[in-house]
GUTIBA-449612 format. One record per residue (C-alpha): residue in three letters; x, y, z. Coordinates in nm, 4 decimals. Example, Ala and Ser with C-alpha at 12.3 -4.5 7.8 and 13.67 -1.06 7.14 Angstrom:
  aa       px       py       pz
 ala   1.2300  -0.4500   0.7800
 ser   1.3670  -0.1060   0.7140
***
This chain:
  aa       px       py       pz
 met   9.3360  11.7877  10.2179
 ile   9.4255  11.4227  10.1423
 asn   9.3156  11.1764   9.8757
 ala   9.1413  10.9147  10.0895
 asp   9.2171  10.6343   9.8424
 thr   9.5876  10.6968   9.7847
 gly   9.6871  10.8934  10.0945
 val   9.8454  11.1621   9.8739
 leu   9.8361  11.5176  10.0083
 met   9.6330  11.7251   9.7609
 gly   9.7294  12.0589   9.9133
 asp   9.7090  12.2924  10.2112
 met   9.4763  12.5872  10.2530
 leu   9.6501  12.8445  10.4706
 gln   9.4626  13.1688  10.3986
 ala   9.1011  13.2837  10.4157
 asn   8.9118  13.2519  10.0844
 glu   9.1903  13.0397   9.9377
 lys   9.0880  12.8034   9.6569
 leu   9.2291  12.4625   9.5734
 leu   9.1531  12.2489   9.2683
 val   9.1329  11.8835   9.3702
 ala   8.9148  11.7357   9.0937
 gln   8.8607  11.8403   8.7329
 gly   8.5073  11.8770   8.6065
 gly   8.4028  11.7113   8.2810
 glu   8.3685  11.8806   7.9432
 his   8.0223  12.0164   7.8785
 gly   7.8001  11.8787   7.6058
 leu   7.6630  12.0779   7.3124
 gly   7.2978  12.1784   7.2961
 asn   7.0905  12.1942   6.9791
 ile   7.1663  12.5663   6.9317
 his   7.5213  12.4693   6.8336
 phe   7.3907  12.2716   6.5376
 lys   7.1678  12.5463   6.4011
 ser   7.2533  12.6503   6.0454
 ser   7.1004  12.8191   5.7443
 thr   6.9669  12.4859   5.6276
 asn   6.8754  12.3445   5.9707
 arg   6.6809  12.6112   6.1565
 ala   6.5401  12.3830   6.4271
 pro   6.8006  12.1195   6.5019
 arg   6.7223  11.8362   6.7366
 gln   7.0788  11.7233   6.7907
 val   7.2877  11.7290   7.1096
 thr   7.6080  11.5735   7.2383
 asn   7.6652  11.4422   7.5872
 gly   7.9283  11.5877   7.8159
 thr   8.2129  11.3850   7.9659
 pro   8.2063  11.2821   8.3322
 gly   8.4224  11.4731   8.5794
 glu   8.6689  11.3280   8.8260
 ile   8.5310  11.1684   9.1419
 leu   8.7482  11.1609   9.4532
 met   8.7044  11.0684   9.8148
 leu   8.8758  11.3369  10.0208
 lys   8.9913  11.3429  10.3807
 leu   8.9971  11.6867  10.5375
 glu   9.2309  11.7473  10.8303
 met   9.2338  12.0658  11.0337
 gln   9.5637  12.1679  11.1884
 val   9.6038  12.4196  11.4668
 met   9.7648  12.7449  11.3523
 ala   9.9940  12.8787  11.6255
 asp  10.3328  13.0444  11.6560
 val  10.4553  12.8207  11.9379
 gly  10.3935  12.4509  12.0022
 leu  10.4389  12.2839  12.3403
 leu  10.5503  11.9238  12.3593
 gly  10.6458  11.6920  12.6387
 leu  10.5341  11.3911  12.8361
 pro  10.2028  11.3931  13.0261
 asn  10.2257  11.6023  13.3442
 ala  10.5385  11.7852  13.2290
 gly  10.3631  12.1149  13.3020
 lys  10.2535  12.2253  12.9544
 ser   9.8999  12.3181  13.0545
 thr  10.0217  12.4910  13.3701
 phe  10.2633  12.6936  13.1583
 ile  10.0010  12.8084  12.9085
 arg   9.7686  12.9017  13.1970
 ser  10.0436  13.1088  13.3590
 val  10.1265  13.3150  13.0485
 ser   9.7849  13.3493  12.8798
 ala   9.4137  13.3601  12.9497
 ala   9.3705  12.9980  12.8359
 thr   9.2247  12.7680  13.1012
 pro   9.3057  12.4072  13.0086
 lys   9.2334  12.1456  13.2719
 val   9.5189  12.0844  13.5143
 ala   9.5382  11.7847  13.7474
 asp   9.7945  11.5519  13.9050
 tyr   9.7252  11.2585  13.6728
 pro   9.8298  11.1904  13.3106
 phe   9.6294  11.2909  13.0020
 thr   9.4284  11.5697  13.1599
 thr   9.4678  11.7482  12.8245
 leu   9.2721  11.5565  12.5602
 ile   9.2475  11.8164  12.2831
 pro   9.4825  12.0948  12.1675
 asn   9.4385  12.4241  12.3522
 leu   9.5327  12.7678  12.2238
 gly   9.6440  13.0633  12.4328
 val   9.7301  13.4184  12.3289
 val  10.0315  13.5645  12.5088
 lys  10.0080  13.9433  12.5156
 met  10.3307  14.1376  12.5485
 glu  10.3895  14.5110  12.5786
 gln  10.3112  14.7568  12.2974
 gly  10.0371  14.5430  12.1504
 lys  10.2677  14.2540  12.0629
 ser  10.1364  13.9012  12.1025
 phe  10.1791  13.5423  11.9875
 val   9.9750  13.2216  12.0008
 ile  10.0757  12.9065  12.1884
 ala   9.9338  12.5605  12.1157
 asp   9.9260  12.3111  12.4012
 ile   9.8858  11.9575  12.2654
 pro   9.8143  11.6504  12.4798
 gly  10.1181  11.4851  12.6327
 leu  10.3113  11.2379  12.4201
 ile  10.4163  10.8908  12.5238
 glu  10.6597  10.6387  12.3784
 gly  10.5211  10.5115  12.0486
 ala  10.3219  10.8304  11.9854
 ala  10.4479  10.8531  11.6266
 glu  10.2820  10.5161  11.5554
 gly   9.9596  10.6179  11.7275
 ala  10.0149  10.5262  12.0925
 gly   9.8034  10.7563  12.3058
 leu   9.6637  10.9030  11.9813
 gly   9.9979  11.0802  11.9455
 his   9.9961  11.0795  11.5640
 arg   9.6749  11.2844  11.5748
 phe   9.8406  11.5503  11.7879
 leu  10.1914  11.5633  11.6399
 lys  10.0491  11.6982  11.3134
 his   9.9487  12.0170  11.4954
 leu  10.3175  12.0998  11.5456
 ser  10.3967  12.1089  11.1742
 arg  10.3012  12.4755  11.1298
 asn  10.4485  12.6127  11.4498
 arg  10.7435  12.8464  11.4055
 ile  10.9105  12.7260  11.7213
 leu  10.8672  12.4309  11.9573
 leu  10.9121  12.4348  12.3333
 his  11.0147  12.0990  12.4764
 ile  10.8980  12.1201  12.8374
 ile  11.0776  11.8752  13.0640
 asp  10.9646  11.7853  13.4139
 met  11.2846  11.7963  13.6196
 asn  11.1220  11.6396  13.9276
 pro  10.8682  11.3827  13.7988
 phe  10.6082  11.2658  14.0496
 asp  10.6750  10.9021  13.9478
 asn  11.0503  10.9386  14.0115
 ser  11.1279  10.8665  13.6455
 asp  11.4517  10.9920  13.4905
 pro  11.4216  11.3367  13.3223
 val  11.6971  11.2328  13.0807
 glu  11.5070  10.9250  12.9622
 asn  11.1860  11.1249  12.9420
 ala  11.3521  11.3887  12.7246
 leu  11.4931  11.1222  12.4931
 val  11.1465  10.9716  12.4491
 ile  11.0143  11.3003  12.3088
 arg  11.3197  11.3535  12.0868
 asn  11.2847  11.0029  11.9417
 glu  10.9124  11.0436  11.8765
 leu  10.9771  11.3602  11.6758
 lys  11.2342  11.1748  11.4664
 glu  10.9993  10.8818  11.4097
 tyr  10.7099  11.1039  11.3102
 gly  10.9159  11.2955  11.0550
 asn  10.7395  11.5734  10.8608
 gln  11.0495  11.7884  10.9231
 leu  10.9593  11.8422  11.2887
 thr  11.3213  11.7838  11.3914
 glu  11.4266  12.0716  11.1643
 lys  11.2154  12.3251  11.3513
 pro  11.3736  12.5412  11.6220
 cys  11.3129  12.3577  11.9485
 trp  11.4072  12.5148  12.2811
 leu  11.4468  12.3220  12.6044
 val  11.2356  12.4436  12.8958
 phe  11.3229  12.2878  13.2308
 asn  11.0166  12.3013  13.4542
 lys  10.9544  12.2808  13.8309
 leu  11.2502  12.4959  13.9315
 asp  11.0903  12.5480  14.2736
 leu  11.1169  12.1801  14.3725
 leu  11.4960  12.1358  14.3633
 asp  11.7974  12.3082  14.5148
 glu  12.0298  12.4918  14.2765
 asp  12.3069  12.2301  14.2652
 glu  12.0721  11.9399  14.1951
 trp  11.8930  12.1505  13.9356
 gln  12.2095  12.2349  13.7468
 gln  12.3276  11.8741  13.7491
 arg  12.0006  11.7450  13.6049
 cys  11.9911  12.0170  13.3392
 glu  12.3448  11.9369  13.2261
 lys  12.2653  11.5656  13.2049
 val  11.9636  11.6336  12.9816
 lys  12.1589  11.8650  12.7508
 thr  12.4426  11.6135  12.7229
 ala  12.2081  11.3235  12.6462
 leu  12.0308  11.5250  12.3767
 asp  12.3600  11.6685  12.2450
 tyr  12.1894  12.0061  12.2707
 ser  12.3592  12.3453  12.2684
 gly  12.0643  12.5747  12.1901
 pro  11.8621  12.8060  12.4138
 cys  11.7608  12.6646  12.7537
 phe  11.5229  12.8128  13.0082
 ser  11.4526  12.7268  13.3692
 ile  11.1013  12.7968  13.4928
 ser  10.8441  12.7158  13.7548
 ala  10.5216  12.7219  13.5563
 ile  10.3003  12.6956  13.8637
 lys  10.4671  12.9971  14.0312
 gly  10.5365  13.1921  13.7127
 glu  10.9114  13.2058  13.7746
 gly  11.1089  13.2600  13.4555
 thr  10.8014  13.2484  13.2330
 arg  10.7974  13.6181  13.1417
 ala  11.1611  13.6150  13.0357
 leu  11.0935  13.3085  12.8221
 cys  10.7961  13.4786  12.6552
 gly  11.0130  13.7824  12.5829
 glu  11.2679  13.5648  12.4023
 ile  10.9903  13.3929  12.2064
 met  10.8468  13.7288  12.0990
 ser  11.1881  13.8479  11.9787
 phe  11.2382  13.5258  11.7831
 ile  10.8968  13.5469  11.6150
 gln  10.9549  13.9103  11.5207
 ser  11.2889  13.8231  11.3601
 val  11.1258  13.5405  11.1639
 asn  10.8470  13.7745  11.0463
 glu  11.0971  14.0375  10.9370
 glu  11.2963  13.7786  10.7416
 leu  10.9803  13.6503  10.5696
 glu  10.8737  14.0036  10.4775
 leu  11.2201  14.0792  10.3397
 asn  11.2225  13.7631  10.1290
 gln  10.8737  13.8368  10.0002
 thr  10.9742  14.1914   9.9032
 met  11.2848  14.0634   9.7234
 asp  11.0776  13.8063   9.5327
 glu  10.8237  14.0714   9.4310
 asn  11.0980  14.3071   9.3122
 ala  11.2671  14.0288   9.1177
 glu  10.9396  13.9444   8.9490
 lys  10.8779  14.3087   8.8543
 asn  11.2287  14.3525   8.7162
 ser  11.2417  14.0244   8.5244
 pro  11.2513  14.0774   8.1452
 glu  10.9363  13.9921   7.9574
 val  10.9638  13.7034   7.7142
***
């Protein structure tokens, strides 16, 4: 919720039935009953109340998901979410087939699951609004982990290294602490290259990004490597949940044990 006049963020509403005070109501006036006394049994006196605050608000809805997918158009994000969930975003061999964020629930064994958000592909200048990128980048702010999907064999013969750098730079330009989120590299279209060429391209991307975190090789269209990736995501989310629960318990105990003033 944003003040439309100043652009200041008034607050976030993250839970059902949550309340947020954004404008203060005025003080009420006094009716004639307040002026009744032993000598004035039927007063005809009142006071006016004071006006309340008036604000123009801008409401923005952000997708709530555990995992956010980012990458250039046609990197394979929609194909990936189709291969691991029941979501059915449009898939085609031309850019910007995804025009709105799509959500997919990935169900693992023993009733475990997580939610993936597939946002439209980003292009250079997205942080400033190119391709409506600024409208989609905001949906990544609440994801616990980001998957940077990189097309390792682009149909336009572009350089995967340059493409990966475009996405990295757009995250930096957009800000909002997106670069501080865990972001794993997912190299897509494993089935289109031989092993040596694949390894060389992967190493070049990691070197250019100065990246030493988790990397995964997949073929989204054939489902190769996708299940193992989902298993790692599930383990990560569980560890984050356990840490949050532990911190919450510690805070509650500290509050209970704090001396009363």
